[in-house]
C-alpha positions, 0 to 999 in steps of 0.5 A: 499499499502506498499514498499517491500524490492525491493523498489517497491510499491506494493498493496494488493488486497484481495477479501473475498468471503463469502459463506453466500449467497450460504448457504442461497440459499441452505437452502431456497431450502431445506426448500421449498422442505420440505414444498412441500413434506409435503403438497403434502403427506397431501393433498394425505391423504386428511388431513387438516393442523389441522387433521395432527397437531392433529395426529402428536402432533404438533400445527396447526401453526407449520404445517402451517409455515412449509408448507409455507416454513417459518420454517424448522422442526427439525428431531424430529418434522419431524419424528412425522409428518411422523409417521402419514403416512406410509413413512420413512424419507429416502423415504420422501426425496428421492421421486421425486416431480412432475414437470410441464409438461406444460413447457416441452410439447408445442404443435406448431400449424401448422399455426404458430399462437398462440391460446388459444385452449387447447392442449392434449398430450398422454404420453404412454410407456411400462416399464419393471422391471427385477426380484427383481427390485424396483423404488424409490418413485416418483409423477407425475403432472397428473393422470396415469393408465395402465395395467400389461402385464407380471409378477407380481408387487406390487404397493405401494401408501402411502395409501396402497399397491396392487398386480398386476398380468398379465392383472391387471389395476392400477390407480395412482392419480396426486401428489400421491407418489408411487412405483413399486416392482417386487417381482417375480423371473422373469421380468415384464412389464406394459403399462402406460399412462397419458393425459396431458392437457395444454394451449397455 
């Protein structure tokens, strides 16, 4: 407290807001996101942590700590790990992680009573890709399959690519990053479906 020139007592109430907690939360989010992505890709290829470490030239404990979100890999370490798979650094950070569909697809029973019966929900849709269009790498929480109705598409999985012509069917395993590319000069459409199973 101090008196200013007017003789009126004034008090300065200064609040210092630290961004440290916000930065910590953001860093933790990125750390866990990176951990989930590496584990998802490793499991999609069927590699153990030991096998991935051997192929990437890093220690087994490094892979374990990264996947547990205990440490953040350097760009150099991450590049060595991703060199094992056919995925770029940009695609690694851009593909969508699978979401838990159980929270979003609640089926209410007709009598309003809760039950432990498994409910199934079919997600079926027709998707169109214009000439030259491609999707970003994404993943689904469940297996999906479908058939190409018209056009010509390239289905790219981490394990390789497959060209699809009209009438060709396809299958994408759960948690497998994939993308679709329309390499033709005309539009393409596909029918896709997935079956979600959850408990109430």
